[in-house]
C-alpha beads as a LAMMPS data file, in Angstrom:
LAMMPS data file: protein, C-alpha beads

436 atoms
435 bonds

1 atom types
1 bond types

-500.0 500.0 xlo xhi
-500.0 500.0 ylo yhi
-500.0 500.0 zlo zhi

Masses

1 110.0

Atoms # bond

1 1 1 -463.395 -294.421 200.489
2 1 1 -463.213 -294.348 204.307
3 1 1 -464.604 -291.154 205.772
4 1 1 -462.314 -289.859 208.531
5 1 1 -465.209 -287.895 209.989
6 1 1 -467.180 -291.127 210.397
7 1 1 -464.236 -292.736 212.191
8 1 1 -463.985 -289.750 214.500
9 1 1 -467.699 -289.829 215.282
10 1 1 -467.577 -293.563 215.900
11 1 1 -464.706 -293.129 218.339
12 1 1 -466.523 -290.308 220.132
13 1 1 -469.524 -292.605 220.637
14 1 1 -467.364 -295.397 222.075
15 1 1 -467.277 -295.902 225.882
16 1 1 -464.499 -294.113 227.735
17 1 1 -462.443 -297.315 228.369
18 1 1 -462.338 -297.912 224.609
19 1 1 -461.471 -294.295 223.836
20 1 1 -458.642 -294.438 226.354
21 1 1 -457.219 -297.747 225.149
22 1 1 -453.483 -297.128 224.532
23 1 1 -451.796 -298.196 221.300
24 1 1 -448.173 -298.259 222.459
25 1 1 -446.144 -299.077 225.551
26 1 1 -445.652 -295.399 226.388
27 1 1 -449.390 -295.011 226.935
28 1 1 -449.807 -298.278 228.830
29 1 1 -450.382 -297.968 232.588
30 1 1 -449.078 -300.501 235.101
31 1 1 -447.208 -303.842 234.850
32 1 1 -443.784 -302.206 235.011
33 1 1 -442.370 -305.541 236.210
34 1 1 -443.071 -306.869 232.697
35 1 1 -442.725 -303.898 230.348
36 1 1 -440.213 -301.696 232.173
37 1 1 -436.799 -301.238 230.617
38 1 1 -434.824 -304.486 230.895
39 1 1 -437.879 -306.514 231.948
40 1 1 -438.818 -309.784 230.299
41 1 1 -441.703 -308.792 228.037
42 1 1 -440.045 -305.503 227.084
43 1 1 -436.924 -307.437 226.090
44 1 1 -439.048 -309.740 223.917
45 1 1 -440.495 -306.763 222.084
46 1 1 -437.186 -304.909 221.733
47 1 1 -435.386 -307.985 220.412
48 1 1 -438.252 -309.142 218.189
49 1 1 -437.697 -312.639 219.571
50 1 1 -441.300 -313.351 220.531
51 1 1 -442.394 -316.667 222.024
52 1 1 -445.820 -317.853 223.152
53 1 1 -447.030 -316.692 226.545
54 1 1 -450.085 -316.500 228.793
55 1 1 -451.134 -313.346 230.630
56 1 1 -452.677 -314.235 233.986
57 1 1 -454.306 -311.540 236.059
58 1 1 -457.548 -310.007 237.348
59 1 1 -460.003 -308.261 235.023
60 1 1 -459.320 -304.747 233.812
61 1 1 -455.528 -304.746 234.098
62 1 1 -454.838 -304.572 230.371
63 1 1 -454.319 -308.144 229.151
64 1 1 -456.031 -307.616 225.777
65 1 1 -454.540 -304.160 225.327
66 1 1 -451.024 -305.393 226.050
67 1 1 -451.433 -308.199 223.528
68 1 1 -452.468 -305.753 220.819
69 1 1 -449.567 -303.459 221.668
70 1 1 -447.130 -306.366 221.350
71 1 1 -448.502 -307.225 217.898
72 1 1 -448.435 -303.610 216.730
73 1 1 -444.933 -302.993 218.086
74 1 1 -443.598 -305.976 216.133
75 1 1 -445.721 -305.482 213.017
76 1 1 -447.274 -308.928 213.398
77 1 1 -450.607 -310.021 211.972
78 1 1 -453.043 -310.303 214.883
79 1 1 -455.830 -312.883 215.080
80 1 1 -458.184 -313.029 218.031
81 1 1 -460.590 -315.634 219.383
82 1 1 -462.765 -315.737 222.480
83 1 1 -462.735 -319.078 224.263
84 1 1 -466.354 -318.437 225.277
85 1 1 -467.662 -318.611 221.698
86 1 1 -464.959 -320.246 219.563
87 1 1 -464.852 -323.957 218.757
88 1 1 -462.255 -326.342 217.317
89 1 1 -463.269 -325.353 213.769
90 1 1 -462.594 -321.682 214.535
91 1 1 -459.146 -322.554 215.883
92 1 1 -458.288 -324.598 212.793
93 1 1 -459.570 -321.859 210.465
94 1 1 -457.283 -319.288 212.099
95 1 1 -454.313 -321.650 211.902
96 1 1 -454.998 -322.272 208.196
97 1 1 -455.157 -318.525 207.590
98 1 1 -451.916 -318.069 209.508
99 1 1 -450.155 -320.667 207.365
100 1 1 -451.135 -318.854 204.165
101 1 1 -450.534 -315.392 205.586
102 1 1 -448.100 -313.279 203.603
103 1 1 -446.427 -311.914 206.743
104 1 1 -445.726 -315.433 207.939
105 1 1 -444.110 -316.245 204.610
106 1 1 -441.570 -313.520 205.412
107 1 1 -440.616 -315.263 208.617
108 1 1 -442.892 -313.375 211.012
109 1 1 -445.322 -315.715 212.739
110 1 1 -448.782 -314.178 213.226
111 1 1 -450.077 -313.773 216.770
112 1 1 -453.192 -315.624 217.869
113 1 1 -454.744 -314.019 220.930
114 1 1 -457.230 -316.163 222.875
115 1 1 -459.247 -314.398 225.538
116 1 1 -460.302 -316.464 228.569
117 1 1 -458.164 -319.370 227.402
118 1 1 -459.001 -321.246 230.618
119 1 1 -462.459 -321.877 229.139
120 1 1 -461.043 -323.866 226.190
121 1 1 -461.622 -327.600 226.618
122 1 1 -458.955 -330.222 225.987
123 1 1 -459.843 -330.833 222.317
124 1 1 -459.731 -327.106 221.578
125 1 1 -456.346 -326.784 223.258
126 1 1 -455.079 -329.904 221.481
127 1 1 -455.960 -328.221 218.175
128 1 1 -453.504 -325.437 219.032
129 1 1 -450.553 -327.616 219.986
130 1 1 -449.054 -328.392 216.591
131 1 1 -449.262 -324.803 215.340
132 1 1 -447.647 -323.447 218.507
133 1 1 -444.948 -326.106 218.451
134 1 1 -443.911 -325.588 214.819
135 1 1 -444.098 -321.788 215.001
136 1 1 -447.052 -321.346 212.667
137 1 1 -448.487 -319.003 215.292
138 1 1 -447.323 -317.261 218.416
139 1 1 -449.990 -317.857 221.038
140 1 1 -450.940 -315.186 223.553
141 1 1 -453.557 -316.359 226.021
142 1 1 -455.372 -314.244 228.588
143 1 1 -456.925 -315.666 231.737
144 1 1 -458.210 -314.607 235.131
145 1 1 -457.643 -318.162 236.388
146 1 1 -454.469 -319.964 237.367
147 1 1 -453.489 -321.522 234.012
148 1 1 -452.032 -324.592 235.700
149 1 1 -455.592 -325.650 236.565
150 1 1 -457.173 -325.442 233.111
151 1 1 -454.438 -325.266 230.443
152 1 1 -453.226 -328.711 229.390
153 1 1 -449.645 -329.511 230.338
154 1 1 -448.258 -329.893 226.770
155 1 1 -449.563 -326.436 225.825
156 1 1 -448.563 -324.823 229.120
157 1 1 -445.021 -326.176 228.758
158 1 1 -444.701 -324.276 225.471
159 1 1 -445.779 -320.956 226.976
160 1 1 -444.298 -318.604 229.505
161 1 1 -446.758 -317.370 232.124
162 1 1 -446.677 -313.679 232.950
163 1 1 -448.587 -312.539 236.038
164 1 1 -450.331 -309.164 235.778
165 1 1 -451.162 -307.238 238.938
166 1 1 -454.106 -305.058 239.905
167 1 1 -453.298 -301.408 239.302
168 1 1 -451.780 -299.564 242.241
169 1 1 -453.197 -296.244 243.481
170 1 1 -450.520 -294.301 241.610
171 1 1 -451.453 -296.138 238.395
172 1 1 -455.139 -295.308 238.898
173 1 1 -454.259 -291.670 239.589
174 1 1 -452.161 -291.540 236.433
175 1 1 -455.016 -293.016 234.392
176 1 1 -457.539 -290.612 235.925
177 1 1 -455.385 -287.574 235.151
178 1 1 -454.794 -288.761 231.622
179 1 1 -458.494 -289.370 230.953
180 1 1 -459.505 -285.933 232.207
181 1 1 -456.834 -284.088 230.235
182 1 1 -456.573 -286.053 226.974
183 1 1 -459.914 -287.711 226.214
184 1 1 -461.677 -286.020 223.300
185 1 1 -464.839 -285.505 225.340
186 1 1 -463.663 -285.098 228.923
187 1 1 -460.950 -282.554 228.142
188 1 1 -463.682 -280.102 227.117
189 1 1 -465.460 -280.434 230.487
190 1 1 -464.564 -278.434 233.568
191 1 1 -463.710 -281.281 235.981
192 1 1 -462.456 -280.835 239.520
193 1 1 -461.378 -283.909 241.488
194 1 1 -461.749 -283.171 245.195
195 1 1 -461.620 -286.743 246.541
196 1 1 -460.592 -290.074 245.032
197 1 1 -461.111 -292.544 247.908
198 1 1 -464.485 -293.865 246.681
199 1 1 -463.416 -293.750 243.050
200 1 1 -460.346 -295.884 243.664
201 1 1 -462.036 -298.170 246.196
202 1 1 -464.841 -299.092 243.788
203 1 1 -462.311 -299.480 240.968
204 1 1 -460.394 -302.111 242.976
205 1 1 -457.295 -301.895 240.796
206 1 1 -459.332 -302.330 237.607
207 1 1 -458.674 -299.724 234.883
208 1 1 -461.903 -300.503 233.043
209 1 1 -463.944 -300.046 236.216
210 1 1 -462.239 -296.747 236.959
211 1 1 -463.021 -295.328 233.525
212 1 1 -466.585 -296.645 233.555
213 1 1 -467.217 -295.003 236.923
214 1 1 -465.611 -291.759 235.782
215 1 1 -467.836 -291.695 232.701
216 1 1 -470.952 -292.316 234.822
217 1 1 -470.055 -289.533 237.266
218 1 1 -469.283 -287.002 234.544
219 1 1 -472.463 -287.984 232.704
220 1 1 -474.523 -287.226 235.801
221 1 1 -473.679 -283.522 235.404
222 1 1 -475.968 -282.436 232.591
223 1 1 -474.985 -279.566 230.350
224 1 1 -471.886 -277.448 230.645
225 1 1 -471.904 -277.187 234.434
226 1 1 -468.664 -277.846 236.332
227 1 1 -468.105 -281.481 237.339
228 1 1 -467.177 -281.983 240.998
229 1 1 -465.856 -285.465 241.816
230 1 1 -465.906 -286.405 245.493
231 1 1 -466.694 -289.524 247.535
232 1 1 -470.372 -288.675 248.025
233 1 1 -470.961 -288.036 244.321
234 1 1 -469.242 -291.256 243.249
235 1 1 -471.211 -293.382 245.731
236 1 1 -474.510 -291.742 244.805
237 1 1 -473.933 -292.185 241.072
238 1 1 -473.066 -295.864 241.428
239 1 1 -476.190 -296.567 243.462
240 1 1 -478.359 -294.932 240.796
241 1 1 -476.562 -296.497 237.835
242 1 1 -475.768 -299.988 239.092
243 1 1 -476.838 -301.653 235.815
244 1 1 -474.533 -299.384 233.801
245 1 1 -471.730 -299.908 236.295
246 1 1 -471.979 -303.658 235.817
247 1 1 -472.055 -303.702 232.020
248 1 1 -469.544 -306.198 230.754
249 1 1 -469.761 -308.140 234.007
250 1 1 -467.228 -306.246 236.123
251 1 1 -469.403 -306.722 239.240
252 1 1 -469.271 -310.486 238.738
253 1 1 -466.076 -310.551 240.781
254 1 1 -467.798 -308.651 243.570
255 1 1 -470.402 -311.439 243.696
256 1 1 -467.640 -314.032 243.975
257 1 1 -466.132 -312.061 246.859
258 1 1 -469.530 -311.856 248.567
259 1 1 -469.963 -315.624 248.132
260 1 1 -466.632 -316.369 249.804
261 1 1 -467.288 -313.958 252.666
262 1 1 -470.807 -315.353 253.216
263 1 1 -469.482 -318.910 253.572
264 1 1 -466.720 -317.676 255.879
265 1 1 -469.311 -315.707 257.834
266 1 1 -471.485 -318.835 258.385
267 1 1 -474.532 -317.502 256.507
268 1 1 -475.875 -320.380 254.357
269 1 1 -478.746 -318.276 253.002
270 1 1 -476.561 -315.513 251.630
271 1 1 -474.027 -318.081 250.405
272 1 1 -476.623 -320.043 248.422
273 1 1 -477.998 -316.784 246.983
274 1 1 -474.593 -315.674 245.712
275 1 1 -473.977 -319.185 244.392
276 1 1 -477.196 -318.828 242.387
277 1 1 -476.062 -315.397 241.139
278 1 1 -472.795 -316.873 239.896
279 1 1 -474.434 -319.847 238.189
280 1 1 -477.093 -317.649 236.598
281 1 1 -474.326 -315.339 235.372
282 1 1 -472.559 -318.199 233.589
283 1 1 -469.652 -318.714 235.970
284 1 1 -467.614 -321.875 235.375
285 1 1 -468.855 -324.399 238.005
286 1 1 -465.319 -325.786 238.362
287 1 1 -464.131 -322.320 239.345
288 1 1 -466.742 -322.276 242.131
289 1 1 -465.812 -325.813 243.215
290 1 1 -462.143 -324.811 243.515
291 1 1 -463.135 -321.870 245.703
292 1 1 -465.107 -324.244 247.923
293 1 1 -462.008 -326.437 248.347
294 1 1 -460.015 -323.392 249.416
295 1 1 -462.762 -322.302 251.823
296 1 1 -462.905 -325.792 253.335
297 1 1 -459.177 -325.733 254.101
298 1 1 -458.694 -322.075 254.967
299 1 1 -461.866 -321.154 256.848
300 1 1 -463.490 -324.385 258.103
301 1 1 -460.218 -326.192 258.587
302 1 1 -459.743 -328.394 261.622
303 1 1 -463.053 -327.338 263.137
304 1 1 -464.620 -329.843 260.738
305 1 1 -462.023 -331.896 258.810
306 1 1 -464.792 -333.605 256.819
307 1 1 -465.377 -330.293 255.048
308 1 1 -462.264 -330.696 252.917
309 1 1 -463.251 -334.258 251.967
310 1 1 -466.713 -333.067 250.915
311 1 1 -465.328 -330.106 248.966
312 1 1 -462.853 -332.317 247.111
313 1 1 -465.625 -334.798 246.303
314 1 1 -467.776 -331.900 245.106
315 1 1 -465.001 -330.749 242.752
316 1 1 -464.621 -334.251 241.295
317 1 1 -468.386 -334.636 240.828
318 1 1 -468.769 -331.216 239.206
319 1 1 -465.898 -332.046 236.850
320 1 1 -467.598 -335.335 235.937
321 1 1 -471.246 -334.376 235.485
322 1 1 -471.175 -330.704 234.484
323 1 1 -474.134 -328.348 234.445
324 1 1 -477.028 -328.162 235.075
325 1 1 -476.827 -331.100 237.525
326 1 1 -473.602 -329.735 239.051
327 1 1 -475.668 -327.034 240.755
328 1 1 -476.884 -329.638 243.273
329 1 1 -473.528 -330.819 244.724
330 1 1 -472.343 -327.190 244.629
331 1 1 -475.371 -326.179 246.691
332 1 1 -474.878 -329.075 249.111
333 1 1 -471.230 -328.250 249.660
334 1 1 -471.920 -324.515 249.981
335 1 1 -474.567 -325.031 252.663
336 1 1 -472.393 -327.536 254.535
337 1 1 -469.348 -325.246 254.598
338 1 1 -471.369 -322.174 255.530
339 1 1 -473.098 -324.057 258.360
340 1 1 -469.901 -325.655 259.707
341 1 1 -467.927 -324.270 262.659
342 1 1 -464.954 -322.216 261.502
343 1 1 -461.246 -322.318 262.211
344 1 1 -458.271 -320.766 260.449
345 1 1 -455.716 -322.335 262.798
346 1 1 -454.050 -324.394 260.048
347 1 1 -453.954 -321.327 257.770
348 1 1 -452.295 -319.266 260.493
349 1 1 -449.891 -322.061 261.406
350 1 1 -448.528 -322.579 257.892
351 1 1 -448.213 -318.838 257.244
352 1 1 -446.228 -318.312 260.446
353 1 1 -444.111 -321.417 259.786
354 1 1 -443.338 -320.244 256.243
355 1 1 -442.203 -316.867 257.529
356 1 1 -439.886 -318.523 260.070
357 1 1 -438.669 -321.116 257.544
358 1 1 -437.612 -318.340 255.185
359 1 1 -435.383 -316.907 257.915
360 1 1 -433.982 -320.254 259.133
361 1 1 -433.209 -322.226 255.975
362 1 1 -429.755 -323.082 257.337
363 1 1 -431.001 -324.383 260.685
364 1 1 -429.504 -327.838 261.182
365 1 1 -431.836 -330.810 261.478
366 1 1 -430.906 -332.733 264.675
367 1 1 -428.601 -335.642 263.885
368 1 1 -430.924 -338.212 265.475
369 1 1 -433.683 -337.224 263.002
370 1 1 -431.496 -337.805 259.952
371 1 1 -431.389 -341.060 258.008
372 1 1 -428.149 -343.051 257.998
373 1 1 -428.124 -344.971 254.685
374 1 1 -424.295 -345.295 254.718
375 1 1 -421.843 -346.501 257.370
376 1 1 -420.068 -343.144 257.303
377 1 1 -423.294 -341.387 258.229
378 1 1 -423.902 -343.875 261.028
379 1 1 -420.356 -343.289 262.307
380 1 1 -421.065 -339.518 262.306
381 1 1 -424.050 -340.075 264.572
382 1 1 -426.848 -339.835 262.029
383 1 1 -430.015 -341.415 263.472
384 1 1 -428.234 -342.127 266.775
385 1 1 -430.630 -341.468 269.645
386 1 1 -433.806 -341.494 267.582
387 1 1 -436.808 -342.926 269.472
388 1 1 -439.248 -344.968 267.396
389 1 1 -442.645 -343.731 268.645
390 1 1 -444.398 -347.085 268.265
391 1 1 -441.991 -348.700 270.733
392 1 1 -443.287 -346.497 273.549
393 1 1 -446.540 -346.391 275.541
394 1 1 -449.300 -344.591 273.715
395 1 1 -447.146 -344.632 270.569
396 1 1 -445.429 -341.459 271.754
397 1 1 -441.801 -340.728 272.660
398 1 1 -440.789 -337.382 274.155
399 1 1 -438.206 -336.080 271.699
400 1 1 -437.143 -332.644 270.458
401 1 1 -437.995 -332.485 266.770
402 1 1 -437.177 -328.837 266.111
403 1 1 -433.745 -327.518 265.128
404 1 1 -431.864 -326.390 268.224
405 1 1 -432.452 -322.660 267.649
406 1 1 -436.207 -323.212 267.311
407 1 1 -436.630 -325.406 270.370
408 1 1 -439.893 -324.607 272.095
409 1 1 -441.328 -322.684 269.125
410 1 1 -445.077 -323.215 268.647
411 1 1 -446.905 -322.595 265.356
412 1 1 -450.226 -324.394 265.809
413 1 1 -452.713 -322.869 268.238
414 1 1 -455.965 -324.876 268.460
415 1 1 -459.049 -322.736 267.900
416 1 1 -462.078 -322.695 270.168
417 1 1 -464.305 -325.370 268.673
418 1 1 -465.326 -328.862 269.713
419 1 1 -462.998 -330.660 267.293
420 1 1 -459.888 -328.691 268.203
421 1 1 -460.654 -328.675 271.908
422 1 1 -460.250 -332.428 271.684
423 1 1 -456.943 -331.942 269.867
424 1 1 -455.817 -329.456 272.507
425 1 1 -456.546 -331.937 275.300
426 1 1 -454.348 -334.532 273.638
427 1 1 -451.576 -332.034 272.898
428 1 1 -451.598 -330.809 276.508
429 1 1 -450.809 -334.360 277.611
430 1 1 -448.138 -334.951 274.965
431 1 1 -446.540 -331.502 274.850
432 1 1 -447.184 -329.677 278.144
433 1 1 -444.294 -327.286 277.434
434 1 1 -446.269 -325.966 274.472
435 1 1 -449.903 -326.268 275.473
436 1 1 -450.181 -325.977 279.268

Bonds

1 1 1 2
2 1 2 3
3 1 3 4
4 1 4 5
5 1 5 6
6 1 6 7
7 1 7 8
8 1 8 9
9 1 9 10
10 1 10 11
11 1 11 12
12 1 12 13
13 1 13 14
14 1 14 15
15 1 15 16
16 1 16 17
17 1 17 18
18 1 18 19
19 1 19 20
20 1 20 21
21 1 21 22
22 1 22 23
23 1 23 24
24 1 24 25
25 1 25 26
26 1 26 27
27 1 27 28
28 1 28 29
29 1 29 30
30 1 30 31
31 1 31 32
32 1 32 33
33 1 33 34
34 1 34 35
35 1 35 36
36 1 36 37
37 1 37 38
38 1 38 39
39 1 39 40
40 1 40 41
41 1 41 42
42 1 42 43
43 1 43 44
44 1 44 45
45 1 45 46
46 1 46 47
47 1 47 48
48 1 48 49
49 1 49 50
50 1 50 51
51 1 51 52
52 1 52 53
53 1 53 54
54 1 54 55
55 1 55 56
56 1 56 57
57 1 57 58
58 1 58 59
59 1 59 60
60 1 60 61
61 1 61 62
62 1 62 63
63 1 63 64
64 1 64 65
65 1 65 66
66 1 66 67
67 1 67 68
68 1 68 69
69 1 69 70
70 1 70 71
71 1 71 72
72 1 72 73
73 1 73 74
74 1 74 75
75 1 75 76
76 1 76 77
77 1 77 78
78 1 78 79
79 1 79 80
80 1 80 81
81 1 81 82
82 1 82 83
83 1 83 84
84 1 84 85
85 1 85 86
86 1 86 87
87 1 87 88
88 1 88 89
89 1 89 90
90 1 90 91
91 1 91 92
92 1 92 93
93 1 93 94
94 1 94 95
95 1 95 96
96 1 96 97
97 1 97 98
98 1 98 99
99 1 99 100
100 1 100 101
101 1 101 102
102 1 102 103
103 1 103 104
104 1 104 105
105 1 105 106
106 1 106 107
107 1 107 108
108 1 108 109
109 1 109 110
110 1 110 111
111 1 111 112
112 1 112 113
113 1 113 114
114 1 114 115
115 1 115 116
116 1 116 117
117 1 117 118
118 1 118 119
119 1 119 120
120 1 120 121
121 1 121 122
122 1 122 123
123 1 123 124
124 1 124 125
125 1 125 126
126 1 126 127
127 1 127 128
128 1 128 129
129 1 129 130
130 1 130 131
131 1 131 132
132 1 132 133
133 1 133 134
134 1 134 135
135 1 135 136
136 1 136 137
137 1 137 138
138 1 138 139
139 1 139 140
140 1 140 141
141 1 141 142
142 1 142 143
143 1 143 144
144 1 144 145
145 1 145 146
146 1 146 147
147 1 147 148
148 1 148 149
149 1 149 150
150 1 150 151
151 1 151 152
152 1 152 153
153 1 153 154
154 1 154 155
155 1 155 156
156 1 156 157
157 1 157 158
158 1 158 159
159 1 159 160
160 1 160 161
161 1 161 162
162 1 162 163
163 1 163 164
164 1 164 165
165 1 165 166
166 1 166 167
167 1 167 168
168 1 168 169
169 1 169 170
170 1 170 171
171 1 171 172
172 1 172 173
173 1 173 174
174 1 174 175
175 1 175 176
176 1 176 177
177 1 177 178
178 1 178 179
179 1 179 180
180 1 180 181
181 1 181 182
182 1 182 183
183 1 183 184
184 1 184 185
185 1 185 186
186 1 186 187
187 1 187 188
188 1 188 189
189 1 189 190
190 1 190 191
191 1 191 192
192 1 192 193
193 1 193 194
194 1 194 195
195 1 195 196
196 1 196 197
197 1 197 198
198 1 198 199
199 1 199 200
200 1 200 201
201 1 201 202
202 1 202 203
203 1 203 204
204 1 204 205
205 1 205 206
206 1 206 207
207 1 207 208
208 1 208 209
209 1 209 210
210 1 210 211
211 1 211 212
212 1 212 213
213 1 213 214
214 1 214 215
215 1 215 216
216 1 216 217
217 1 217 218
218 1 218 219
219 1 219 220
220 1 220 221
221 1 221 222
222 1 222 223
223 1 223 224
224 1 224 225
225 1 225 226
226 1 226 227
227 1 227 228
228 1 228 229
229 1 229 230
230 1 230 231
231 1 231 232
232 1 232 233
233 1 233 234
234 1 234 235
235 1 235 236
236 1 236 237
237 1 237 238
238 1 238 239
239 1 239 240
240 1 240 241
241 1 241 242
242 1 242 243
243 1 243 244
244 1 244 245
245 1 245 246
246 1 246 247
247 1 247 248
248 1 248 249
249 1 249 250
250 1 250 251
251 1 251 252
252 1 252 253
253 1 253 254
254 1 254 255
255 1 255 256
256 1 256 257
257 1 257 258
258 1 258 259
259 1 259 260
260 1 260 261
261 1 261 262
262 1 262 263
263 1 263 264
264 1 264 265
265 1 265 266
266 1 266 267
267 1 267 268
268 1 268 269
269 1 269 270
270 1 270 271
271 1 271 272
272 1 272 273
273 1 273 274
274 1 274 275
275 1 275 276
276 1 276 277
277 1 277 278
278 1 278 279
279 1 279 280
280 1 280 281
281 1 281 282
282 1 282 283
283 1 283 284
284 1 284 285
285 1 285 286
286 1 286 287
287 1 287 288
288 1 288 289
289 1 289 290
290 1 290 291
291 1 291 292
292 1 292 293
293 1 293 294
294 1 294 295
295 1 295 296
296 1 296 297
297 1 297 298
298 1 298 299
299 1 299 300
300 1 300 301
301 1 301 302
302 1 302 303
303 1 303 304
304 1 304 305
305 1 305 306
306 1 306 307
307 1 307 308
308 1 308 309
309 1 309 310
310 1 310 311
311 1 311 312
312 1 312 313
313 1 313 314
314 1 314 315
315 1 315 316
316 1 316 317
317 1 317 318
318 1 318 319
319 1 319 320
320 1 320 321
321 1 321 322
322 1 322 323
323 1 323 324
324 1 324 325
325 1 325 326
326 1 326 327
327 1 327 328
328 1 328 329
329 1 329 330
330 1 330 331
331 1 331 332
332 1 332 333
333 1 333 334
334 1 334 335
335 1 335 336
336 1 336 337
337 1 337 338
338 1 338 339
339 1 339 340
340 1 340 341
341 1 341 342
342 1 342 343
343 1 343 344
344 1 344 345
345 1 345 346
346 1 346 347
347 1 347 348
348 1 348 349
349 1 349 350
350 1 350 351
351 1 351 352
352 1 352 353
353 1 353 354
354 1 354 355
355 1 355 356
356 1 356 357
357 1 357 358
358 1 358 359
359 1 359 360
360 1 360 361
361 1 361 362
362 1 362 363
363 1 363 364
364 1 364 365
365 1 365 366
366 1 366 367
367 1 367 368
368 1 368 369
369 1 369 370
370 1 370 371
371 1 371 372
372 1 372 373
373 1 373 374
374 1 374 375
375 1 375 376
376 1 376 377
377 1 377 378
378 1 378 379
379 1 379 380
380 1 380 381
381 1 381 382
382 1 382 383
383 1 383 384
384 1 384 385
385 1 385 386
386 1 386 387
387 1 387 388
388 1 388 389
389 1 389 390
390 1 390 391
391 1 391 392
392 1 392 393
393 1 393 394
394 1 394 395
395 1 395 396
396 1 396 397
397 1 397 398
398 1 398 399
399 1 399 400
400 1 400 401
401 1 401 402
402 1 402 403
403 1 403 404
404 1 404 405
405 1 405 406
406 1 406 407
407 1 407 408
408 1 408 409
409 1 409 410
410 1 410 411
411 1 411 412
412 1 412 413
413 1 413 414
414 1 414 415
415 1 415 416
416 1 416 417
417 1 417 418
418 1 418 419
419 1 419 420
420 1 420 421
421 1 421 422
422 1 422 423
423 1 423 424
424 1 424 425
425 1 425 426
426 1 426 427
427 1 427 428
428 1 428 429
429 1 429 430
430 1 430 431
431 1 431 432
432 1 432 433
433 1 433 434
434 1 434 435
435 1 435 436
């Protein structure tokens, strides 16, 4: 016989994030764009017409919790695997169990939840395909990575992708109030929240972080004394309990952020240190290589165009050779990018151009820039007046390429570095109306 007192004691000993884990949509915080009335995932649950999907979002936003709530709401059998530890045999075992499951025999496909599905290799994902396709299971995957990078196309095409967002301040406040007033332990403490800036800043939109920090702060007040939560107390507690704060690896994402900012900040020593921290912590080397490609384009940019070539080569090499040898090209690329001159001129140019493009989608392309594949188009003046650049000195013909209402609009501003100063000199000769 199960002893209810034992269950109660076990729950009381669980960490605060586990004690506060909701079991229904009413207790779930955030993601209203998915579970609000009339929204896509809510409609799936209300109709009972559940199809496979992948939850993509940062850590601590409730991907696992939401999956369990979906299963419970629909009365579905719930199987779970972690892509970190499961192999092809584990996947096939779960599928075999699903096929013989009594609930499935009544027409209700069991749910298979796979955490960190982006870490599954191709053979593991291939093992899922048939069962997802024939409805033996409904797959729910959770990932912090863009699934289009790591989930094979045949599997991705059979799943909807739902994007989860970091919790907003109002969500964090709601969760904080709920924890203080309803948790079996905290509700018996005298807790006064004077300031929340540090609490929410260190939480960074992560519910699990928020509750871990809250538990650490409350635990620092020994006995039955009143608990005062303010910015100074939160910061002091985190400095003294950094190992506890990082249990479960929440700080891993802070290390990634520090890595990116160190490369952007041209500090190769800090960058290589944070690279080592990530590799030692078990980070996927392909994840790091993708970040290096983004850094090469966004932050080094036209100040050193070779950076993007090196970063792309690094990604291909890492994908081919794997660890531990992949640490060497990752280190080489990291040092090169961190040591390179920096420019975000291309990043700024495309962002500004996108903003303008959104407002000018109906702007007419000049007739002389349009192709004239038919006689009617030629008769209407398509391509008439176009100057073929290679027919002119220096392979350049002075021509207005912008739509009429955007004539004279400049998006690219060369940054102050040797490479782009050379570009500016050329552009000043070609386009004095823009660059003089």
